N, C-alpha and C positions, 0 to 999 in steps of 0.2 A: 507501525508496530514497534519500530526501533526506539521511538521516543517514549514508549510506555515503560520500557526497561532500559535506561541508559547505562546501567552498570551490569550488563549481562555476564561479563567475565567474572565478576565477583560472585555472582549467584551460582555459576558453574562450579566454583571452588567449594561451595557448600556440599555438593554431592560427591566429591572425591573422597576416597577412603583415606583415613588417617595414615600418615607415613610412620612406619615403625623403625626406630633406630636399631642398629646392630647390637648395642650394649643392653637394650631392654628386652631382647628376645632371650628366652631361656630354653635350654635343650630339654629339660624335663617336662615342660609344658607344651603339649602338642595341640595345636588348634587346627581345625579344618579350614583351609583357605582355598580359594579358587585358583586353579592352575593357570587360568588365562590372565586374570587381572590382579591376583594376590589379595583380594578382599576376603575378610572373614565371612564364613557362611553364617546366616542366622540359625538359631536353634531350630532343628527339625526341617530346615529348608532343603529341597532337593535341587534347587537351581540358585545360581548367584543372582542377587538382586541388582547388581551393577551391569553385568554383561550377558547374563542369561545362560552361562555355561552350566551344564549339568554336573552334579557331584559324582565323583568316581564311586564305583561299587566297593572299593576298598574301604572308604570312609564309613560306609553304611553297615559293614559286617559287625555283628556282635561278637565279643570275645567268647571263645568256647572254653569251658572249664575241663581241664584234664587233671585228675587227681594225682597222677604220677609226675606231672610237670612241677608241681610244688615240691614234691619229694626230691626231684632232680636238682632243684635250686637250693636245697638245704645246705650242702657243703659251701656254696658261695656265700650264703647268708651268715654262716658261722665262721667263715674264713678258714675252713679246714679242707684238706684234700681227702680223697676217698679212704685211704688207709687209716688216717687219724679219726675219721668219722666212724669207721667200723670199730676201732678200738674204743671210742667213746660209748657206742651202743653196747658193746660186749661188757665193758666195765660197769655200765649202769645195770645191765642184766645180772651181773655178779652181786652188786649191792642188793638188788631186789631178792636174789636167791638167798643171801645171808639173812635178810629180814624174814623171808618165808620159812626158812629152816626152823626157826623157833616156834612157828605156829603149826607146822606139820608134825614135827617130832616132839612128843611129850616126854618129859623126864619124870620117872617115878623114883629113881634112886640117884645117889650122888654120882655114880659112874655114868649113868645115862645123861645127866646134866652136863658133865664134863665132856662127853662125846659130842653133844650138841654144840657146846661152846667151841670145841676144836673145829667142827665143820663150819661154824660161822666165821671163825678166824681164817680158815682156808679160803672161803669165798671172798672175804674182805681183802686178803692178800692178793688174790687173783685180780680183784677190781683195782687195787693200787698198781699192780704191774701193768694192767691194760691202760690205765690212765697215764702212766709214765710213758708207755709206748706211744700213745696218742700225742703226748706233748712233744716227744722226740721226733715224730713224723710230721708234725705240723709245719705247713709251709711258712716261710719267713715273710 
């Protein structure tokens, strides 16, 4: 039987997993690998095809969606702390209030029109002040 396959050592190397160098691994790319031999799992496989070790239950869990978790990550995505994020939201609400003021209040006389414009100016000044507070409170 030994003379049928004289180069048995070379054939065994064919079945070894490819060696991964340290510089080629990326931290943002997570691959499911066997904890016993380090081989990548095949897609949908529950066991390692090299050593037969079962895949951990942690790898099989589906990510759950929590709507508030995305909102909690908003300050990190924008690069803001909580105080500056609140100032941004309130400033945006003041801008919306300035726009809505013109639709809610109708002016029939010149004095009514001037009053509506003054309310709009007040809302816009509040928005500018809140945006300035947000910029001042922004983390460096």
